[in-house]
C-alpha positions in Angstrom: 2.5 -7.2 15.5 -0.8 -5.4 15.3 -2.5 -5.6 12.0 -2.7 -2.7 9.6 -6.3 -1.8 9.9 -8.3 1.4 10.5 -11.1 0.9 13.0 -10.9 -2.9 12.5 -11.2 -2.7 8.7 -8.6 -3.7 6.2 -6.6 -0.7 5.0 -4.9 -1.3 1.7 -3.0 2.1 1.9 -1.3 1.1 5.1 -0.3 -2.3 3.6 1.0 -0.7 0.3 2.9 2.0 2.2 4.4 -0.6 4.5 5.7 -2.5 1.5 7.1 0.7 0.0 8.9 1.6 3.2 10.4 -1.9 3.4 11.9 -1.3 -0.1 13.0 2.3 0.7 14.6 1.4 4.1 15.9 -2.1 3.1 14.1 -3.6 6.1 11.5 -6.3 6.8 7.8 -5.7 6.9 7.5 -5.6 10.7 10.2 -2.9 10.9 8.6 -1.0 8.0 5.3 -1.0 9.8 6.9 0.2 13.0 8.6 3.0 11.1 5.2 4.0 9.6 3.6 4.1 13.0 6.4 6.1 14.6 6.4 8.6 11.7 2.6 9.1 12.0 2.8 9.7 15.7 5.8 12.1 15.3 4.0 14.3 12.7 0.7 14.0 14.4 -1.2 12.4 11.6 -3.3 9.2 11.4 -1.7 6.0 10.2 -3.8 6.2 7.0 -2.9 9.9 6.3 0.8 9.1 6.7 0.4 6.0 4.5 -1.2 8.1 1.8 1.8 10.5 2.0 4.2 7.6 1.4 2.2 6.3 -1.6 2.0 9.8 -3.1 5.8 10.2 -2.6 5.6 13.2 -0.2 6.9 11.1 2.7 10.0 8.9 2.0 12.0 6.5 4.1 15.2 6.3 2.2 18.0 4.6 4.1 
């Protein structure tokens, strides 16, 4: 699994959002990260912008 970085730098928002998605979707971390990447691509946002939306509660991954 690729790491959750932006331009090679650690990105805590992506990690935090991945954990939140894991809880919301009742899935493991790898699946949650995959869901985050797919959502970002689908809505045409960066991974970091989508992660920020998850943290702020504007994007949810409820099962």
